[in-house]
ROSE-4610 file (N, C-alpha, C; in Angstrom, 1 decimal, always signed):
// ROSE-4610
residu = [M/M/M/P/P/P/I/I/I/S/S/S/R/R/R/A/A/A/E/E/E/I/I/I/P/P/P/A/A/A/D/D/D/D/D/D/A/A/A/E/E/E/A/A/A/L/L/L/I/I/I/D/D/D/Q/Q/Q/L/L/L/C/C/C/Q/Q/Q/R/R/R/W/W/W/S/S/S/G/G/G/E/E/E/H/H/H/A/A/A/V/V/V/A/A/A/K/K/K/R/R/R/D/D/D/A/A/A/G/G/G/V/V/V/E/E/E/V/V/V/T/T/T/F/F/F/A/A/A/T/T/T/G/G/G/S/S/S/C/C/C/Y/Y/Y/L/L/L/V/V/V/A/A/A/E/E/E/P/P/P/D/D/D/K/K/K/L/L/L/V/V/V/V/V/V/V/V/V/V/V/V/E/E/E/A/A/A/V/V/V/E/E/E/D/D/D/E/E/E/A/A/A/H/H/H/D/D/D/Q/Q/Q/L/L/L/E/E/E/G/G/G/E/E/E/V/V/V/D/D/D/N/N/N/T/T/T/L/L/L/D/D/D/A/A/A/L/L/L/R/R/R/G/G/G/V/V/V/E/E/E/L/L/L/D/D/D/I/I/I/V/V/V/W/W/W/E/E/E/A/A/A]
num = [1/1/1/2/2/2/3/3/3/4/4/4/5/5/5/6/6/6/7/7/7/8/8/8/9/9/9/10/10/10/11/11/11/12/12/12/13/13/13/14/14/14/15/15/15/16/16/16/17/17/17/18/18/18/19/19/19/20/20/20/21/21/21/22/22/22/23/23/23/24/24/24/25/25/25/26/26/26/27/27/27/28/28/28/29/29/29/30/30/30/31/31/31/32/32/32/33/33/33/34/34/34/35/35/35/36/36/36/37/37/37/38/38/38/39/39/39/40/40/40/41/41/41/42/42/42/43/43/43/44/44/44/45/45/45/46/46/46/47/47/47/48/48/48/49/49/49/50/50/50/51/51/51/52/52/52/53/53/53/54/54/54/55/55/55/56/56/56/57/57/57/58/58/58/59/59/59/60/60/60/61/61/61/62/62/62/63/63/63/64/64/64/65/65/65/66/66/66/67/67/67/68/68/68/69/69/69/70/70/70/71/71/71/72/72/72/73/73/73/74/74/74/75/75/75/76/76/76/77/77/77/78/78/78/79/79/79/80/80/80/81/81/81/82/82/82/83/83/83/84/84/84/85/85/85/86/86/86/87/87/87/88/88/88/89/89/89/90/90/90/91/91/91/92/92/92]
x = [-15.4/-14.4/-13.5/-13.5/-12.0/-10.8/-9.9/-8.3/-7.2/-6.5/-5.2/-3.5/-2.7/-1.4/-0.8/+0.1/+1.2/+2.4/+3.8/+4.8/+5.7/+5.7/+6.6/+7.8/+9.1/+10.0/+10.4/+11.4/+11.0/+12.3/+13.3/+14.4/+13.8/+12.6/+11.9/+10.7/+10.1/+8.8/+8.5/+9.0/+8.2/+8.3/+9.1/+8.7/+7.3/+7.0/+6.0/+4.7/+5.0/+4.1/+3.5/+4.2/+4.1/+3.6/+3.6/+3.3/+1.9/+1.8/+0.4/-0.7/+0.0/-0.9/-1.6/-0.1/-0.6/-1.6/-1.4/-2.2/-3.8/-4.0/-5.1/-5.9/-5.2/-6.1/-7.0/-7.0/-8.0/-9.4/-9.2/-10.5/-11.2/-10.2/-9.9/-9.4/-9.6/-9.2/-8.1/-7.1/-5.9/-5.1/-5.3/-4.6/-3.5/-2.7/-1.3/-1.5/-0.9/-1.4/+0.2/+0.5/+1.7/+2.3/+2.0/+3.0/+3.1/+2.2/+1.9/+0.9/-0.1/-0.7/-2.1/-3.4/-4.8/-5.2/-5.8/-6.5/-7.9/-8.4/-10.3/-10.8/-11.3/-11.9/-13.3/-14.7/-15.8/-16.2/-15.4/-15.7/-14.7/-14.0/-12.8/-11.5/-10.8/-9.4/-8.1/-6.9/-5.9/-4.9/-3.8/-2.9/-1.5/-1.1/+0.8/+1.3/+2.2/+3.3/+5.2/+5.8/+7.5/+8.4/+8.9/+9.8/+11.2/+12.4/+13.7/+13.6/+13.2/+13.3/+12.1/+11.1/+9.8/+8.5/+7.6/+6.3/+5.4/+4.9/+3.8/+2.4/+1.4/+0.3/-1.1/-1.9/-3.1/-4.0/-5.2/-6.1/-7.6/-8.0/-9.7/-10.9/-11.8/-13.1/-14.6/-15.8/-16.7/-17.2/-16.8/-17.4/-16.0/-16.0/-15.3/-15.0/-16.1/-15.9/-15.3/-15.5/-15.0/-13.3/-13.2/-11.8/-10.8/-11.6/-10.8/-10.8/-11.7/-11.5/-10.3/-10.1/-9.3/-7.7/-7.8/-6.4/-6.0/-7.2/-6.8/-6.2/-7.0/-6.5/-5.0/-4.7/-3.5/-2.4/-2.6/-1.7/-1.5/-2.7/-2.3/-1.8/-1.9/-1.3/+0.0/+0.4/+2.0/+2.5/+1.8/+2.4/+2.9/+1.7/+1.8/+3.2/+2.8/+4.0/+5.7/+5.8/+7.0/+7.5/+6.7/+6.7/+6.7/+6.6/+6.3/+5.5/+5.2/+3.9/+4.6/+4.3/+5.0/+4.2/+4.9/+4.2/+3.9/+2.5/+2.3/+1.4/+2.1/+1.4/+0.4/-0.6/-1.6/-2.0/-1.9/-2.0/-3.1/-4.1/-4.9/-4.7]
y = [+4.5/+2.7/+3.4/+2.5/+2.9/+2.3/+3.0/+2.7/+2.8/+1.8/+2.0/+0.9/+1.5/+1.7/+1.1/-0.1/-0.8/-0.8/-0.4/-0.6/-1.6/-2.9/-4.2/-4.3/-4.1/-4.2/-5.7/-5.8/-7.5/-7.6/-7.9/-8.1/-9.3/-10.1/-10.9/-11.2/-9.4/-9.1/-9.8/-10.2/-10.6/-12.7/-12.9/-14.2/-14.2/-13.5/-13.0/-13.2/-12.5/-12.5/-13.5/-14.4/-15.5/-16.5/-16.5/-17.2/-16.8/-15.5/-15.4/-15.4/-15.3/-16.0/-17.4/-18.0/-19.7/-19.8/-18.9/-19.2/-18.7/-17.7/-17.0/-17.6/-18.2/-18.6/-19.5/-20.3/-21.3/-20.8/-19.7/-18.9/-17.5/-17.1/-15.7/-15.3/-14.9/-14.7/-13.5/-13.9/-13.4/-13.0/-11.9/-11.3/-10.7/-10.9/-10.3/-8.7/-7.8/-6.4/-6.1/-5.2/-4.3/-4.2/-3.6/-3.1/-4.0/-5.1/-6.0/-7.3/-7.2/-8.5/-7.7/-8.5/-7.7/-9.2/-9.5/-10.4/-9.8/-10.3/-10.0/-10.5/-10.0/-10.5/-10.2/-11.1/-11.0/-9.7/-8.7/-7.5/-6.5/-6.4/-5.7/-6.6/-5.9/-6.0/-5.4/-6.4/-6.2/-5.9/-5.0/-4.9/-5.0/-6.0/-6.3/-5.6/-5.0/-4.8/-4.8/-5.3/-5.8/-4.6/-4.0/-2.9/-3.8/-2.8/-3.8/-4.0/-3.1/-3.6/-3.6/-3.5/-3.6/-4.5/-4.5/-5.5/-3.9/-3.8/-2.5/-3.5/-2.8/-3.7/-2.5/-2.2/-1.6/-2.3/-2.0/-2.9/-1.6/-2.4/-1.4/-2.3/-1.4/-2.5/-1.2/-2.3/-1.8/-0.8/-1.4/-0.3/-0.5/+0.1/+0.2/-1.4/-2.1/-3.6/-4.5/-4.4/-5.1/-4.8/-3.5/-3.0/-3.8/-3.4/-4.1/-5.3/-6.4/-7.6/-7.7/-7.1/-7.2/-7.3/-6.2/-5.9/-7.0/-7.3/-8.7/-10.0/-10.0/-11.1/-11.0/-9.8/-9.6/-9.7/-9.1/-9.0/-10.7/-11.1/-12.6/-14.0/-13.5/-14.4/-13.8/-12.8/-12.4/-13.1/-13.0/-13.6/-14.4/-15.4/-17.3/-17.5/-16.5/-17.0/-16.5/-15.8/-15.1/-16.2/-16.8/-17.4/-16.3/-15.4/-14.4/-13.1/-12.7/-11.5/-10.0/-9.7/-8.5/-7.5/-6.0/-4.8/-4.4/-4.3/-3.7/-2.6/-1.5/-0.2/+0.3/+0.3/+0.8/+2.1/+2.7/+4.2/+4.3/+5.6/+5.5/+6.6]
z = [+16.0/+16.0/+16.6/+17.8/+18.3/+17.6/+18.2/+17.1/+18.4/+18.3/+19.1/+18.9/+18.9/+18.4/+19.2/+19.4/+20.0/+19.2/+19.9/+18.9/+20.3/+19.9/+20.7/+20.4/+21.0/+20.8/+20.4/+19.3/+18.7/+17.8/+17.7/+16.4/+15.4/+16.2/+14.9/+14.9/+14.5/+14.4/+13.1/+12.2/+10.9/+11.2/+12.2/+12.7/+13.5/+14.5/+15.3/+14.7/+13.2/+12.3/+12.1/+11.6/+11.0/+11.8/+13.5/+14.5/+14.8/+14.7/+15.1/+13.9/+12.4/+11.6/+11.6/+11.7/+12.1/+13.4/+14.6/+15.5/+15.0/+14.2/+14.1/+12.8/+12.1/+10.7/+10.7/+11.8/+12.0/+11.9/+12.8/+13.4/+12.8/+12.1/+11.4/+10.5/+9.7/+7.8/+8.3/+7.4/+7.6/+6.1/+6.0/+4.5/+4.4/+3.8/+3.7/+3.0/+3.3/+2.5/+2.1/+1.1/+1.3/+2.6/+3.4/+4.2/+5.7/+5.5/+6.5/+6.4/+7.4/+7.7/+8.6/+7.9/+8.2/+8.9/+10.0/+11.2/+10.8/+10.5/+10.9/+11.8/+12.7/+14.1/+13.4/+14.3/+14.1/+14.6/+15.3/+16.0/+15.6/+14.7/+14.7/+13.8/+13.7/+12.7/+13.6/+13.2/+14.1/+12.7/+12.8/+11.8/+12.2/+11.6/+11.9/+10.7/+11.6/+10.4/+11.1/+10.5/+11.6/+10.5/+11.6/+11.6/+11.8/+11.3/+11.8/+13.2/+14.2/+15.9/+16.3/+15.8/+16.2/+15.6/+16.6/+15.8/+16.2/+15.0/+15.0/+15.1/+15.8/+16.2/+16.1/+15.4/+15.5/+15.2/+16.8/+16.8/+16.2/+15.8/+15.0/+15.3/+15.7/+16.8/+16.6/+16.4/+15.7/+17.6/+18.6/+19.9/+20.9/+22.0/+23.0/+23.8/+23.8/+24.6/+23.4/+22.6/+21.6/+21.4/+21.1/+21.3/+22.4/+23.4/+24.8/+24.5/+24.0/+24.0/+23.0/+21.6/+20.6/+21.4/+22.2/+22.7/+23.4/+24.4/+25.1/+24.4/+23.3/+22.4/+21.9/+21.4/+21.1/+21.9/+23.3/+24.6/+24.9/+25.3/+25.6/+24.6/+23.5/+22.1/+22.1/+22.1/+22.4/+23.6/+24.4/+25.7/+25.6/+25.4/+24.8/+23.9/+23.1/+21.8/+22.5/+23.5/+23.9/+25.1/+25.9/+27.2/+28.3/+28.2/+29.0/+29.2/+30.4/+30.1/+29.5/+28.3/+27.9/+28.4/+28.7/+29.2/+27.6/+27.4/+26.1/+26.3/+25.9/+26.0/+24.9/+25.0/+23.8/+24.1/+22.9/+22.6/+22.0/+21.8/+21.3/+20.4]
């Protein structure tokens, strides 16, 4: 299972998580966990954790192609919420 992680600078990480949950809750399962939120997609999961100065995102998928698609979904949704293209660096 491919897994990647990104740390996105954000003073409002909790608000971003709330917005992502609202955006995705109609199509995907969203569950609050102790440390953050898990969003379950058909082909994998996205874990969101708010830290004081950043949003930590972990993407896990069943296969490489699905993993790339999930990273793209997260990128595109965050870009749309921010209104600018973010330079998100995914680390394996």
